[in-house]
Gaussian input, Z-matrix of N, CA and C with variables (Angstrom, degrees):
# hf/3-21g

backbone

0 1
 N
 C     1     B1
 C     2     B2     1     A1
 N     3     B3     2     A2     1     D1
 C     4     B4     3     A3     2     D2
 C     5     B5     4     A4     3     D3
 N     6     B6     5     A5     4     D4
 C     7     B7     6     A6     5     D5
 C     8     B8     7     A7     6     D6
 N     9     B9     8     A8     7     D7
 C    10    B10     9     A9     8     D8
 C    11    B11    10    A10     9     D9
 N    12    B12    11    A11    10    D10
 C    13    B13    12    A12    11    D11
 C    14    B14    13    A13    12    D12
 N    15    B15    14    A14    13    D13
 C    16    B16    15    A15    14    D14
 C    17    B17    16    A16    15    D15
 N    18    B18    17    A17    16    D16
 C    19    B19    18    A18    17    D17
 C    20    B20    19    A19    18    D18
 N    21    B21    20    A20    19    D19
 C    22    B22    21    A21    20    D20
 C    23    B23    22    A22    21    D21
 N    24    B24    23    A23    22    D22
 C    25    B25    24    A24    23    D23
 C    26    B26    25    A25    24    D24
 N    27    B27    26    A26    25    D25
 C    28    B28    27    A27    26    D26
 C    29    B29    28    A28    27    D27
 N    30    B30    29    A29    28    D28
 C    31    B31    30    A30    29    D29
 C    32    B32    31    A31    30    D30
 N    33    B33    32    A32    31    D31
 C    34    B34    33    A33    32    D32
 C    35    B35    34    A34    33    D33
 N    36    B36    35    A35    34    D34
 C    37    B37    36    A36    35    D35
 C    38    B38    37    A37    36    D36
 N    39    B39    38    A38    37    D37
 C    40    B40    39    A39    38    D38
 C    41    B41    40    A40    39    D39
 N    42    B42    41    A41    40    D40
 C    43    B43    42    A42    41    D41
 C    44    B44    43    A43    42    D42
 N    45    B45    44    A44    43    D43
 C    46    B46    45    A45    44    D44
 C    47    B47    46    A46    45    D45
 N    48    B48    47    A47    46    D46
 C    49    B49    48    A48    47    D47
 C    50    B50    49    A49    48    D48
 N    51    B51    50    A50    49    D49
 C    52    B52    51    A51    50    D50
 C    53    B53    52    A52    51    D51
 N    54    B54    53    A53    52    D52
 C    55    B55    54    A54    53    D53
 C    56    B56    55    A55    54    D54
 N    57    B57    56    A56    55    D55
 C    58    B58    57    A57    56    D56
 C    59    B59    58    A58    57    D57
 N    60    B60    59    A59    58    D58
 C    61    B61    60    A60    59    D59
 C    62    B62    61    A61    60    D60
 N    63    B63    62    A62    61    D61
 C    64    B64    63    A63    62    D62
 C    65    B65    64    A64    63    D63
 N    66    B66    65    A65    64    D64
 C    67    B67    66    A66    65    D65
 C    68    B68    67    A67    66    D66
 N    69    B69    68    A68    67    D67
 C    70    B70    69    A69    68    D68
 C    71    B71    70    A70    69    D69
 N    72    B72    71    A71    70    D70
 C    73    B73    72    A72    71    D71
 C    74    B74    73    A73    72    D72
 N    75    B75    74    A74    73    D73
 C    76    B76    75    A75    74    D74
 C    77    B77    76    A76    75    D75
 N    78    B78    77    A77    76    D76
 C    79    B79    78    A78    77    D77
 C    80    B80    79    A79    78    D78
 N    81    B81    80    A80    79    D79
 C    82    B82    81    A81    80    D80
 C    83    B83    82    A82    81    D81
 N    84    B84    83    A83    82    D82
 C    85    B85    84    A84    83    D83
 C    86    B86    85    A85    84    D84
 N    87    B87    86    A86    85    D85
 C    88    B88    87    A87    86    D86
 C    89    B89    88    A88    87    D87
 N    90    B90    89    A89    88    D88
 C    91    B91    90    A90    89    D89
 C    92    B92    91    A91    90    D90
 N    93    B93    92    A92    91    D91
 C    94    B94    93    A93    92    D92
 C    95    B95    94    A94    93    D93
 N    96    B96    95    A95    94    D94
 C    97    B97    96    A96    95    D95
 C    98    B98    97    A97    96    D96
 N    99    B99    98    A98    97    D97
 C   100   B100    99    A99    98    D98
 C   101   B101   100   A100    99    D99
 N   102   B102   101   A101   100   D100
 C   103   B103   102   A102   101   D101
 C   104   B104   103   A103   102   D102
 N   105   B105   104   A104   103   D103
 C   106   B106   105   A105   104   D104
 C   107   B107   106   A106   105   D105
 N   108   B108   107   A107   106   D106
 C   109   B109   108   A108   107   D107
 C   110   B110   109   A109   108   D108
 N   111   B111   110   A110   109   D109
 C   112   B112   111   A111   110   D110
 C   113   B113   112   A112   111   D111
 N   114   B114   113   A113   112   D112
 C   115   B115   114   A114   113   D113
 C   116   B116   115   A115   114   D114
 N   117   B117   116   A116   115   D115
 C   118   B118   117   A117   116   D116
 C   119   B119   118   A118   117   D117
 N   120   B120   119   A119   118   D118
 C   121   B121   120   A120   119   D119
 C   122   B122   121   A121   120   D120
 N   123   B123   122   A122   121   D121
 C   124   B124   123   A123   122   D122
 C   125   B125   124   A124   123   D123
 N   126   B126   125   A125   124   D124
 C   127   B127   126   A126   125   D125
 C   128   B128   127   A127   126   D126
 N   129   B129   128   A128   127   D127
 C   130   B130   129   A129   128   D128
 C   131   B131   130   A130   129   D129
 N   132   B132   131   A131   130   D130
 C   133   B133   132   A132   131   D131
 C   134   B134   133   A133   132   D132
 N   135   B135   134   A134   133   D133
 C   136   B136   135   A135   134   D134
 C   137   B137   136   A136   135   D135
 N   138   B138   137   A137   136   D136
 C   139   B139   138   A138   137   D137
 C   140   B140   139   A139   138   D138
 N   141   B141   140   A140   139   D139
 C   142   B142   141   A141   140   D140
 C   143   B143   142   A142   141   D141
 N   144   B144   143   A143   142   D142
 C   145   B145   144   A144   143   D143
 C   146   B146   145   A145   144   D144
 N   147   B147   146   A146   145   D145
 C   148   B148   147   A147   146   D146
 C   149   B149   148   A148   147   D147
 N   150   B150   149   A149   148   D148
 C   151   B151   150   A150   149   D149
 C   152   B152   151   A151   150   D150
 N   153   B153   152   A152   151   D151
 C   154   B154   153   A153   152   D152
 C   155   B155   154   A154   153   D153
 N   156   B156   155   A155   154   D154
 C   157   B157   156   A156   155   D155
 C   158   B158   157   A157   156   D156
 N   159   B159   158   A158   157   D157
 C   160   B160   159   A159   158   D158
 C   161   B161   160   A160   159   D159
 N   162   B162   161   A161   160   D160
 C   163   B163   162   A162   161   D161
 C   164   B164   163   A163   162   D162
 N   165   B165   164   A164   163   D163
 C   166   B166   165   A165   164   D164
 C   167   B167   166   A166   165   D165
 N   168   B168   167   A167   166   D166
 C   169   B169   168   A168   167   D167
 C   170   B170   169   A169   168   D168
 N   171   B171   170   A170   169   D169
 C   172   B172   171   A171   170   D170
 C   173   B173   172   A172   171   D171
 N   174   B174   173   A173   172   D172
 C   175   B175   174   A174   173   D173
 C   176   B176   175   A175   174   D174
 N   177   B177   176   A176   175   D175
 C   178   B178   177   A177   176   D176
 C   179   B179   178   A178   177   D177
 N   180   B180   179   A179   178   D178
 C   181   B181   180   A180   179   D179
 C   182   B182   181   A181   180   D180
 N   183   B183   182   A182   181   D181
 C   184   B184   183   A183   182   D182
 C   185   B185   184   A184   183   D183
 N   186   B186   185   A185   184   D184
 C   187   B187   186   A186   185   D185
 C   188   B188   187   A187   186   D186
 N   189   B189   188   A188   187   D187
 C   190   B190   189   A189   188   D188
 C   191   B191   190   A190   189   D189
 N   192   B192   191   A191   190   D190
 C   193   B193   192   A192   191   D191
 C   194   B194   193   A193   192   D192
 N   195   B195   194   A194   193   D193
 C   196   B196   195   A195   194   D194
 C   197   B197   196   A196   195   D195
 N   198   B198   197   A197   196   D196
 C   199   B199   198   A198   197   D197
 C   200   B200   199   A199   198   D198
 N   201   B201   200   A200   199   D199
 C   202   B202   201   A201   200   D200
 C   203   B203   202   A202   201   D201
 N   204   B204   203   A203   202   D202
 C   205   B205   204   A204   203   D203
 C   206   B206   205   A205   204   D204
 N   207   B207   206   A206   205   D205
 C   208   B208   207   A207   206   D206
 C   209   B209   208   A208   207   D207
 N   210   B210   209   A209   208   D208
 C   211   B211   210   A210   209   D209
 C   212   B212   211   A211   210   D210
 N   213   B213   212   A212   211   D211
 C   214   B214   213   A213   212   D212
 C   215   B215   214   A214   213   D213
 N   216   B216   215   A215   214   D214
 C   217   B217   216   A216   215   D215
 C   218   B218   217   A217   216   D216
 N   219   B219   218   A218   217   D217
 C   220   B220   219   A219   218   D218
 C   221   B221   220   A220   219   D219
 N   222   B222   221   A221   220   D220
 C   223   B223   222   A222   221   D221
 C   224   B224   223   A223   222   D222
 N   225   B225   224   A224   223   D223
 C   226   B226   225   A225   224   D224
 C   227   B227   226   A226   225   D225
 N   228   B228   227   A227   226   D226
 C   229   B229   228   A228   227   D227
 C   230   B230   229   A229   228   D228
 N   231   B231   230   A230   229   D229
 C   232   B232   231   A231   230   D230
 C   233   B233   232   A232   231   D231
 N   234   B234   233   A233   232   D232
 C   235   B235   234   A234   233   D233
 C   236   B236   235   A235   234   D234
 N   237   B237   236   A236   235   D235
 C   238   B238   237   A237   236   D236
 C   239   B239   238   A238   237   D237
 N   240   B240   239   A239   238   D238
 C   241   B241   240   A240   239   D239
 C   242   B242   241   A241   240   D240
 N   243   B243   242   A242   241   D241
 C   244   B244   243   A243   242   D242
 C   245   B245   244   A244   243   D243
 N   246   B246   245   A245   244   D244
 C   247   B247   246   A246   245   D245
 C   248   B248   247   A247   246   D246
 N   249   B249   248   A248   247   D247
 C   250   B250   249   A249   248   D248
 C   251   B251   250   A250   249   D249
 N   252   B252   251   A251   250   D250
 C   253   B253   252   A252   251   D251
 C   254   B254   253   A253   252   D252
 N   255   B255   254   A254   253   D253
 C   256   B256   255   A255   254   D254
 C   257   B257   256   A256   255   D255

   B1=1.4398
   B2=1.5250
   B3=1.3266
   B4=1.4655
   B5=1.5134
   B6=1.3174
   B7=1.4691
   B8=1.5222
   B9=1.3097
   B10=1.4644
   B11=1.5226
   B12=1.3268
   B13=1.4635
   B14=1.5271
   B15=1.3394
   B16=1.4664
   B17=1.5233
   B18=1.3272
   B19=1.4635
   B20=1.5269
   B21=1.3180
   B22=1.4639
   B23=1.5242
   B24=1.2760
   B25=1.4574
   B26=1.5201
   B27=1.3243
   B28=1.4619
   B29=1.5304
   B30=1.3223
   B31=1.4668
   B32=1.5296
   B33=1.3160
   B34=1.4564
   B35=1.5190
   B36=1.3020
   B37=1.4581
   B38=1.5192
   B39=1.3355
   B40=1.4521
   B41=1.5259
   B42=1.3256
   B43=1.4565
   B44=1.5275
   B45=1.3444
   B46=1.4656
   B47=1.5259
   B48=1.3168
   B49=1.4602
   B50=1.5258
   B51=1.3349
   B52=1.4633
   B53=1.5222
   B54=1.3228
   B55=1.4608
   B56=1.5232
   B57=1.3228
   B58=1.4579
   B59=1.5226
   B60=1.3345
   B61=1.4697
   B62=1.5301
   B63=1.3325
   B64=1.4596
   B65=1.5212
   B66=1.3487
   B67=1.4649
   B68=1.5235
   B69=1.3243
   B70=1.4644
   B71=1.5246
   B72=1.3192
   B73=1.4631
   B74=1.5277
   B75=1.3414
   B76=1.4651
   B77=1.5266
   B78=1.3245
   B79=1.4644
   B80=1.5280
   B81=1.3262
   B82=1.4664
   B83=1.5305
   B84=1.3559
   B85=1.4643
   B86=1.5251
   B87=1.3162
   B88=1.4639
   B89=1.5246
   B90=1.3050
   B91=1.4558
   B92=1.5233
   B93=1.3186
   B94=1.4590
   B95=1.5182
   B96=1.3035
   B97=1.4592
   B98=1.5200
   B99=1.2993
   B100=1.4576
   B101=1.5234
   B102=1.3125
   B103=1.4564
   B104=1.5231
   B105=1.3063
   B106=1.4548
   B107=1.5082
   B108=1.3375
   B109=1.4572
   B110=1.5312
   B111=1.3161
   B112=1.4574
   B113=1.5308
   B114=1.3250
   B115=1.4644
   B116=1.5156
   B117=1.3098
   B118=1.4573
   B119=1.5226
   B120=1.3215
   B121=1.4583
   B122=1.5221
   B123=1.3312
   B124=1.4573
   B125=1.5231
   B126=1.3069
   B127=1.4596
   B128=1.5228
   B129=1.3113
   B130=1.4611
   B131=1.5181
   B132=1.3018
   B133=1.4582
   B134=1.5185
   B135=1.2945
   B136=1.4637
   B137=1.5216
   B138=1.3112
   B139=1.4580
   B140=1.5150
   B141=1.3122
   B142=1.4591
   B143=1.5183
   B144=1.3214
   B145=1.4557
   B146=1.5223
   B147=1.3276
   B148=1.4600
   B149=1.5202
   B150=1.3233
   B151=1.4667
   B152=1.5296
   B153=1.3215
   B154=1.4720
   B155=1.5283
   B156=1.3030
   B157=1.4633
   B158=1.5289
   B159=1.3351
   B160=1.4640
   B161=1.5217
   B162=1.3217
   B163=1.4612
   B164=1.5231
   B165=1.3262
   B166=1.4566
   B167=1.5239
   B168=1.3166
   B169=1.4669
   B170=1.5227
   B171=1.3258
   B172=1.4631
   B173=1.5207
   B174=1.3159
   B175=1.4621
   B176=1.5194
   B177=1.3204
   B178=1.4673
   B179=1.5207
   B180=1.3292
   B181=1.4684
   B182=1.5226
   B183=1.3272
   B184=1.4631
   B185=1.5244
   B186=1.3166
   B187=1.4592
   B188=1.5204
   B189=1.3355
   B190=1.4660
   B191=1.5281
   B192=1.3201
   B193=1.4562
   B194=1.5298
   B195=1.3381
   B196=1.4661
   B197=1.5294
   B198=1.3381
   B199=1.4586
   B200=1.5288
   B201=1.3202
   B202=1.4566
   B203=1.5339
   B204=1.3110
   B205=1.4699
   B206=1.5266
   B207=1.3232
   B208=1.4646
   B209=1.5174
   B210=1.3370
   B211=1.4603
   B212=1.5237
   B213=1.3155
   B214=1.4677
   B215=1.5267
   B216=1.3214
   B217=1.4691
   B218=1.5278
   B219=1.3244
   B220=1.4652
   B221=1.5204
   B222=1.3314
   B223=1.4630
   B224=1.5251
   B225=1.3206
   B226=1.4692
   B227=1.5250
   B228=1.3193
   B229=1.4670
   B230=1.5204
   B231=1.3378
   B232=1.4680
   B233=1.5192
   B234=1.3247
   B235=1.4626
   B236=1.5227
   B237=1.3182
   B238=1.4646
   B239=1.5240
   B240=1.3360
   B241=1.4654
   B242=1.5205
   B243=1.3267
   B244=1.4632
   B245=1.5248
   B246=1.3195
   B247=1.4660
   B248=1.5261
   B249=1.3256
   B250=1.4629
   B251=1.5202
   B252=1.3385
   B253=1.4573
   B254=1.5260
   B255=1.3202
   B256=1.4701
   B257=1.4902
   A1=111.10
   A2=114.93
   A3=118.29
   A4=110.54
   A5=117.00
   A6=120.38
   A7=111.44
   A8=116.97
   A9=119.59
   A10=111.05
   A11=116.56
   A12=120.12
   A13=111.45
   A14=116.47
   A15=119.72
   A16=112.48
   A17=118.13
   A18=121.21
   A19=114.06
   A20=117.32
   A21=118.28
   A22=109.27
   A23=116.56
   A24=120.69
   A25=113.96
   A26=117.13
   A27=120.86
   A28=109.21
   A29=118.40
   A30=119.79
   A31=111.39
   A32=115.54
   A33=120.79
   A34=110.89
   A35=116.39
   A36=122.68
   A37=107.99
   A38=116.96
   A39=121.46
   A40=108.85
   A41=115.42
   A42=122.75
   A43=108.79
   A44=118.81
   A45=120.00
   A46=109.98
   A47=115.48
   A48=121.23
   A49=109.03
   A50=116.82
   A51=121.99
   A52=108.70
   A53=115.95
   A54=121.85
   A55=108.57
   A56=116.52
   A57=122.22
   A58=108.42
   A59=116.32
   A60=119.86
   A61=111.18
   A62=117.25
   A63=121.52
   A64=112.02
   A65=117.83
   A66=120.33
   A67=112.81
   A68=117.38
   A69=120.53
   A70=110.87
   A71=116.86
   A72=120.79
   A73=108.88
   A74=117.30
   A75=119.69
   A76=111.29
   A77=116.62
   A78=118.95
   A79=110.53
   A80=117.38
   A81=119.78
   A82=110.50
   A83=117.42
   A84=119.73
   A85=113.05
   A86=116.98
   A87=120.46
   A88=108.87
   A89=115.56
   A90=120.79
   A91=108.93
   A92=115.89
   A93=121.52
   A94=108.60
   A95=116.41
   A96=120.45
   A97=112.34
   A98=116.55
   A99=120.15
   A100=110.50
   A101=115.00
   A102=120.28
   A103=108.28
   A104=117.17
   A105=121.23
   A106=113.89
   A107=117.47
   A108=118.99
   A109=110.31
   A110=116.50
   A111=121.52
   A112=109.43
   A113=116.48
   A114=122.47
   A115=108.21
   A116=116.92
   A117=122.29
   A118=108.46
   A119=116.12
   A120=121.86
   A121=108.08
   A122=116.53
   A123=120.54
   A124=109.73
   A125=115.93
   A126=121.28
   A127=109.59
   A128=116.54
   A129=124.04
   A130=107.87
   A131=114.85
   A132=119.47
   A133=111.01
   A134=115.79
   A135=121.95
   A136=108.08
   A137=116.14
   A138=120.65
   A139=110.39
   A140=115.94
   A141=121.85
   A142=107.96
   A143=116.39
   A144=121.17
   A145=109.28
   A146=116.22
   A147=122.43
   A148=107.54
   A149=116.48
   A150=121.87
   A151=109.98
   A152=117.11
   A153=119.76
   A154=112.23
   A155=115.77
   A156=122.56
   A157=111.18
   A158=115.54
   A159=121.56
   A160=108.36
   A161=116.24
   A162=121.34
   A163=108.13
   A164=116.91
   A165=121.02
   A166=111.63
   A167=117.30
   A168=120.67
   A169=110.76
   A170=117.81
   A171=120.67
   A172=111.67
   A173=117.39
   A174=121.09
   A175=110.69
   A176=117.47
   A177=120.94
   A178=110.97
   A179=118.47
   A180=120.15
   A181=111.57
   A182=118.82
   A183=121.24
   A184=112.26
   A185=118.00
   A186=121.76
   A187=110.69
   A188=115.73
   A189=120.89
   A190=111.38
   A191=117.00
   A192=122.32
   A193=108.98
   A194=118.34
   A195=119.72
   A196=113.82
   A197=117.47
   A198=120.13
   A199=112.23
   A200=117.68
   A201=119.61
   A202=112.71
   A203=117.93
   A204=121.26
   A205=110.69
   A206=117.61
   A207=121.10
   A208=112.36
   A209=116.72
   A210=120.35
   A211=111.26
   A212=116.76
   A213=120.53
   A214=110.54
   A215=117.10
   A216=120.62
   A217=110.59
   A218=117.34
   A219=121.02
   A220=111.15
   A221=116.51
   A222=120.82
   A223=111.22
   A224=117.03
   A225=120.66
   A226=111.29
   A227=116.82
   A228=120.07
   A229=110.97
   A230=116.66
   A231=120.01
   A232=111.37
   A233=117.51
   A234=120.76
   A235=110.63
   A236=117.65
   A237=119.48
   A238=111.16
   A239=118.38
   A240=120.22
   A241=110.96
   A242=116.95
   A243=120.52
   A244=110.66
   A245=116.71
   A246=120.76
   A247=110.25
   A248=117.71
   A249=120.63
   A250=110.17
   A251=117.89
   A252=122.49
   A253=111.00
   A254=117.42
   A255=121.13
   A256=107.92
   D1=-38.87
   D2=-179.93
   D3=-61.90
   D4=-42.56
   D5=-179.82
   D6=-65.06
   D7=-38.92
   D8=176.94
   D9=-62.17
   D10=-41.89
   D11=-179.19
   D12=-68.77
   D13=-36.58
   D14=-177.87
   D15=-74.54
   D16=-34.88
   D17=-173.63
   D18=-97.26
   D19=2.31
   D20=177.13
   D21=-81.10
   D22=163.02
   D23=-178.02
   D24=-75.01
   D25=-19.58
   D26=-179.24
   D27=-116.94
   D28=156.85
   D29=179.90
   D30=-63.56
   D31=137.67
   D32=179.07
   D33=-113.27
   D34=150.83
   D35=178.86
   D36=-128.74
   D37=134.29
   D38=-177.12
   D39=-117.67
   D40=123.64
   D41=179.48
   D42=-121.07
   D43=130.60
   D44=173.85
   D45=-64.65
   D46=141.06
   D47=-176.42
   D48=-136.55
   D49=136.00
   D50=175.74
   D51=-128.92
   D52=137.01
   D53=179.82
   D54=-126.69
   D55=126.26
   D56=178.28
   D57=-109.22
   D58=110.15
   D59=-179.85
   D60=-142.26
   D61=22.00
   D62=-177.25
   D63=-61.85
   D64=-37.78
   D65=-177.83
   D66=-69.92
   D67=-23.31
   D68=-179.39
   D69=-73.87
   D70=-48.94
   D71=-178.71
   D72=-146.57
   D73=82.87
   D74=-179.54
   D75=-68.77
   D76=160.95
   D77=178.17
   D78=-65.03
   D79=154.26
   D80=-179.36
   D81=-67.01
   D82=154.37
   D83=-179.33
   D84=-64.76
   D85=-28.55
   D86=175.76
   D87=-142.57
   D88=153.20
   D89=-177.84
   D90=-84.70
   D91=127.39
   D92=176.58
   D93=-110.91
   D94=143.46
   D95=-177.82
   D96=-91.67
   D97=-0.40
   D98=-178.61
   D99=-85.58
   D100=150.37
   D101=175.24
   D102=-79.38
   D103=139.49
   D104=177.41
   D105=85.64
   D106=32.51
   D107=178.20
   D108=-64.98
   D109=150.44
   D110=-177.37
   D111=-75.45
   D112=130.38
   D113=177.24
   D114=-123.19
   D115=133.10
   D116=-179.95
   D117=-93.50
   D118=123.18
   D119=-179.87
   D120=-112.32
   D121=135.77
   D122=177.29
   D123=-127.50
   D124=166.86
   D125=-177.85
   D126=-99.78
   D127=112.07
   D128=177.88
   D129=-143.38
   D130=168.32
   D131=174.79
   D132=-77.20
   D133=156.77
   D134=176.19
   D135=-115.71
   D136=146.74
   D137=178.70
   D138=-110.86
   D139=136.08
   D140=178.27
   D141=-130.96
   D142=128.15
   D143=-178.39
   D144=-131.17
   D145=128.57
   D146=177.69
   D147=-120.90
   D148=125.65
   D149=-179.13
   D150=-95.51
   D151=169.69
   D152=178.23
   D153=-60.76
   D154=159.69
   D155=-177.17
   D156=-61.13
   D157=143.00
   D158=175.54
   D159=-89.93
   D160=126.73
   D161=176.76
   D162=-105.50
   D163=100.25
   D164=-177.43
   D165=-65.09
   D166=-36.00
   D167=-178.79
   D168=-62.75
   D169=-42.40
   D170=179.15
   D171=-65.75
   D172=-40.02
   D173=-179.51
   D174=-68.02
   D175=-42.30
   D176=-178.60
   D177=-66.71
   D178=-41.62
   D179=-179.65
   D180=-70.09
   D181=-30.59
   D182=179.97
   D183=-80.34
   D184=-19.53
   D185=-176.94
   D186=-88.79
   D187=135.73
   D188=177.86
   D189=-87.89
   D190=-29.38
   D191=-177.12
   D192=-109.71
   D193=119.33
   D194=-178.66
   D195=-63.01
   D196=-24.72
   D197=-178.97
   D198=-73.08
   D199=-23.46
   D200=-177.80
   D201=-86.87
   D202=-5.79
   D203=-177.83
   D204=-60.15
   D205=-44.68
   D206=179.64
   D207=-61.80
   D208=-41.55
   D209=178.57
   D210=-66.14
   D211=-39.29
   D212=179.86
   D213=-64.76
   D214=-44.25
   D215=179.58
   D216=-62.89
   D217=-43.89
   D218=179.01
   D219=-63.44
   D220=-45.71
   D221=-178.79
   D222=-62.98
   D223=-46.37
   D224=-179.73
   D225=-63.22
   D226=-39.32
   D227=178.77
   D228=-64.63
   D229=-44.32
   D230=-178.88
   D231=-65.81
   D232=-43.45
   D233=-179.71
   D234=-64.58
   D235=-44.39
   D236=-178.37
   D237=-67.00
   D238=-36.69
   D239=176.92
   D240=-68.02
   D241=-37.70
   D242=178.91
   D243=-64.56
   D244=-41.72
   D245=179.86
   D246=-66.57
   D247=-42.32
   D248=179.22
   D249=-65.77
   D250=-36.44
   D251=-177.44
   D252=-65.21
   D253=-36.68
   D254=-179.81
   D255=-74.00

């Protein structure tokens, strides 16, 4: 995603997003190879959480080790989504 945002002709913005919809249509208990398997749908609320924008430039300049950049981005995204969810 970062590469797409950097190499596009217009400025891109990346926001972590989480969607909770398991209660509406959970995965089937077993995988069937047939087309048209029966799926049980129920009526429940859905949760949507959007965290603040990720600034890759700030994370890369603050990081001393290039290998830890991916872990930092993942950790920050998860923490910010968890805080927004509560």
